[in-house]
C-alpha positions in Angstrom: 126.3 105.3 112.8 123.2 105.2 115.0 119.9 105.3 113.1 117.0 106.6 115.1 113.7 105.0 114.5 110.8 107.3 113.6 108.1 106.9 116.2 104.5 107.9 115.4 101.8 108.1 118.0 98.6 106.8 116.5 95.5 108.9 117.2 93.1 106.1 116.1 92.9 102.5 117.1 94.0 99.7 114.9 90.4 98.7 114.4 89.4 102.2 113.3 92.3 102.4 110.8 91.5 98.9 109.4 87.8 99.7 108.9 88.5 103.1 107.3 91.1 101.7 104.9 88.8 98.7 103.9 85.9 101.1 103.3 88.2 103.4 101.2 89.5 100.5 99.2 86.0 99.2 98.4 85.1 102.7 97.1 88.2 102.7 94.9 87.4 99.2 93.6 84.0 100.4 92.5 85.6 102.9 90.1 88.1 100.4 88.6 87.2 98.2 85.6 87.4 94.4 86.1 91.0 93.3 86.0 94.1 92.6 88.1 94.3 96.1 89.6 90.7 95.8 90.9 91.3 92.3 92.1 94.4 93.5 94.1 92.4 96.3 95.7 89.6 94.0 96.6 92.1 91.5 98.1 93.6 94.2 100.3 90.1 95.3 101.4 89.3 91.7 102.4 92.6 91.3 104.2 91.8 94.4 106.2 88.3 93.1 107.1 89.8 89.7 108.1 92.4 91.4 110.3 89.6 93.5 111.9 87.6 90.3 112.7 90.7 88.6 114.1 91.5 91.6 116.2 88.0 91.8 117.5 88.0 88.0 118.3 91.3 88.3 120.1 90.1 91.2 122.2 86.9 89.5 123.2 86.6 88.6 126.9 86.4 84.8 126.2 87.7 84.1 122.7 86.5 80.7 121.4 88.6 78.9 118.8 87.2 79.3 115.3 85.2 76.4 114.0 
């Protein structure tokens, strides 16, 4: 049996998607009471922001190693 992979053509860049999701997650976190759910949402937002910074760094013309 051959399984075909679903292919999705992205209309937005990775950077745009990461930034939008991080912003949305921060809004969600504001509505949640302190606790594990809120912590998990904030962690995911920080991970997206970090991924955005790493992607920007890698795409820079002359990436310097982090200090």
